[in-house]
Each structure stands twice: as structure tokens, then as C-alpha cells.
Kinemage of the C-alpha trace (Angstrom):
@kinemage 1
@onewidth
@group {chain A} dominant
@subgroup {mainchain}
@vectorlist {calphas} color= white
{ca met a 1} P 122.244 -54.493 103.577
{ca phe a 2} L 122.699 -54.111 107.333
{ca lys a 3} L 119.358 -52.289 107.554
{ca arg a 4} L 117.687 -55.068 105.608
{ca ala a 5} L 119.235 -57.592 107.992
{ca asp a 6} L 117.764 -55.625 110.885
{ca ser a 7} L 114.275 -56.030 109.416
{ca val a 8} L 114.845 -59.797 109.249
{ca lys a 9} L 116.466 -60.042 112.675
{ca pro a 10} L 116.131 -56.974 114.928
{ca gly a 11} L 119.444 -55.847 116.390
{ca ser a 12} L 121.437 -56.991 113.356
{ca phe a 13} L 122.187 -53.459 112.174
{ca ala a 14} L 123.898 -52.495 115.425
{ca thr a 15} L 125.842 -55.753 115.616
{ca leu a 16} L 126.997 -55.702 112.004
{ca ser a 17} L 127.823 -51.994 112.016
{ca thr a 18} L 130.023 -52.439 115.058
{ca lys a 19} L 131.929 -55.395 113.636
{ca ala a 20} L 132.259 -54.337 109.988
{ca arg a 21} L 135.394 -52.857 108.456
{ca ala a 22} L 135.274 -50.850 105.250
{ca leu a 23} L 137.905 -52.299 102.944
{ca val a 24} L 136.906 -50.400 99.817
{ca gly a 25} L 135.640 -46.902 99.366
{ca gly a 26} L 137.143 -45.771 102.658
{ca pro a 27} L 140.226 -43.857 103.681
{ca thr a 28} L 142.567 -46.877 103.542
{ca gln a 29} L 144.097 -47.361 100.119
{ca pro a 30} L 146.321 -50.303 99.217
{ca pro a 31} L 149.889 -49.884 98.036
{ca ala a 32} L 150.227 -49.815 94.255
{ca gly a 33} L 149.639 -53.233 92.752
{ca gln a 34} L 148.174 -54.713 95.929
{ca asp a 35} L 144.554 -55.750 96.388
{ca leu a 36} L 143.518 -54.762 99.904
{ca val a 37} L 140.591 -57.190 99.957
{ca ala a 38} L 142.623 -60.195 98.765
{ca thr a 39} L 145.355 -59.353 101.268
{ca ala a 40} L 142.873 -59.068 104.151
{ca leu a 41} L 141.240 -62.388 103.236
{ca asn a 42} L 144.578 -64.173 102.784
{ca asp a 43} L 145.990 -62.752 106.029
{ca arg a 44} L 142.739 -63.684 107.815
{ca thr a 45} L 142.293 -60.162 109.144
{ca val a 46} L 138.758 -60.508 107.752
{ca asp a 47} L 136.720 -63.683 107.389
{ca val a 48} L 133.903 -62.355 105.217
{ca phe a 49} L 133.800 -59.747 102.480
{ca leu a 50} L 130.506 -58.434 101.108
{ca ala a 51} L 130.783 -57.372 97.499
{ca tyr a 52} L 129.045 -57.186 94.174
{ca cys a 53} L 129.143 -60.471 92.278
{ca ser a 54} L 130.792 -58.716 89.355
{ca gly a 55} L 134.004 -58.483 91.405
{ca arg a 56} L 134.294 -62.185 92.127
{ca ser a 57} L 136.636 -63.051 89.247
{ca arg a 58} L 139.189 -60.588 90.595
{ca leu a 59} L 139.339 -62.380 93.948
{ca glu a 60} L 139.038 -65.985 92.737
{ca gly a 61} L 142.574 -65.967 91.354
{ca gln a 62} L 144.063 -64.288 94.422
{ca val a 63} L 142.416 -66.049 97.376
{ca pro a 64} L 142.890 -69.837 97.526
{ca gly a 65} L 139.877 -71.682 98.909
{ca leu a 66} L 137.550 -68.726 98.406
{ca thr a 67} L 133.870 -69.617 98.678
{ca ile a 68} L 131.340 -67.273 97.119
{ca thr a 69} L 127.741 -67.359 98.273
{ca ala a 70} L 124.894 -65.206 97.011
{ca leu a 71} L 122.930 -63.382 99.679
{ca pro a 72} L 119.354 -64.517 100.256
{ca asp a 73} L 116.722 -62.369 98.571
{ca ala a 74} L 115.687 -60.824 101.909
{ca leu a 75} L 119.158 -59.260 102.256
{ca arg a 76} L 119.895 -58.319 98.657
{ca val a 77} L 120.526 -54.716 97.871
{ca gly a 78} L 122.580 -53.230 95.173
{ca pro a 79} L 122.756 -51.147 92.149
{ca glu a 80} L 120.237 -51.364 89.400
{ca tyr a 81} L 121.849 -50.232 86.210
{ca gly a 82} L 119.974 -48.835 83.266
{ca val a 83} L 120.949 -47.866 79.799
{ca ala a 84} L 119.929 -44.687 78.001
{ca leu a 85} L 120.471 -43.536 74.466
{ca leu a 86} L 120.383 -39.864 73.598
{ca thr a 87} L 118.345 -38.739 70.631
{ca gly a 88} L 120.755 -38.137 67.800
{ca ala a 89} L 123.489 -40.304 69.320
{ca arg a 90} L 126.126 -41.706 67.001
{ca pro a 91} L 125.263 -45.059 65.397
{ca ala a 92} L 127.978 -46.799 67.418
{ca ala a 93} L 126.199 -45.814 70.640
{ca ala a 94} L 122.950 -47.321 69.376
{ca gly a 95} L 124.869 -50.447 68.383
{ca leu a 96} L 126.276 -50.740 71.894
{ca val a 97} L 122.815 -50.445 73.452
{ca leu a 98} L 121.441 -53.051 71.060
{ca tyr a 99} L 124.313 -55.385 71.930
{ca ile a 100} L 123.805 -54.911 75.685
{ca leu a 101} L 120.125 -55.807 75.309
{ca ser a 102} L 120.759 -58.760 72.984
{ca pro a 103} L 121.043 -62.359 74.186
{ca ala a 104} L 124.811 -62.218 73.496
{ca gly a 105} L 125.144 -58.986 75.488
{ca gln a 106} L 123.121 -60.400 78.363
{ca ala a 107} L 125.342 -63.501 78.339
{ca thr a 108} L 128.436 -61.278 78.517
{ca leu a 109} L 126.968 -59.396 81.470
{ca ala a 110} L 126.020 -62.671 83.175
{ca arg a 111} L 129.609 -63.949 82.831
{ca his a 112} L 130.686 -60.871 84.780
{ca gly a 113} L 128.173 -61.321 87.591
{ca phe a 114} L 125.339 -59.104 86.391
{ca thr a 115} L 121.791 -60.419 86.484
{ca pro a 116} L 119.153 -58.834 84.268
{ca leu a 117} L 116.126 -57.625 86.184
{ca gly a 118} L 113.842 -57.209 83.213
{ca leu a 119} L 113.624 -56.865 79.516
{ca pro a 120} L 113.534 -53.497 77.788
{ca ala a 121} L 110.159 -51.865 77.220
{ca arg a 122} L 108.994 -51.694 73.626
């Protein structure tokens, strides 16, 4: 995302990279039962946390006054998930794929912060 920001406003990558702290996926691990991100936001040791939308429900209950804002399209990056079904897979696996692709499955994903990018090919 920092590289995308640099294409929108040159110099952003260097500025953001210098100021950013890795709260997840880095060497610092929280004590058992403690959410490092929620603690950092509540203690005001960080003012902004960039995350996938799917993680918002975890923080909403832990950080009073939390405001969540989607990034503008020019800055959006992130995973694109796919689904694959092996030939000869058990019927339950096919059922799961069909559910994921169904309107009900898409609604479930949307409730957890996932946005479909396209419909399956026929």
C-alpha cells in the first residue's frame, strides 16, 4: 500500500515506511489473551492501524470510539481469494464451494468484510 501511495504522492513510501510500526506478523507477540493492536490503539501508542476489513469486528468490541474507514481505490491492495475444487473431491467439499458462491454464502462473506470481485465463470 505504501508503494501505491508513492505513485499517488511521490515521497509517500519513504515517509510512511519510516513512521510505520508492524503490529502483526512481526517479531513482537502479545501476551496470551491480549490483542496487541487493541492495546496499542487504546494506549494511544498508535493512532492508525491498517488492516483487512475482515478483522474489524475483532477490534470494534475492544477499542471504544474506533472509526473504520475504507481506503480509496487508488490505495487498495490486498489478497484476492479464490476457491478450487479437486476432481473427485468429496460431496461435502462441492457443497461448501456451492455455498460460498451462492447469494447466502456471499452475504456471509460480506458480513465478515469480504467483497466479491466477480462471479464464477461458467
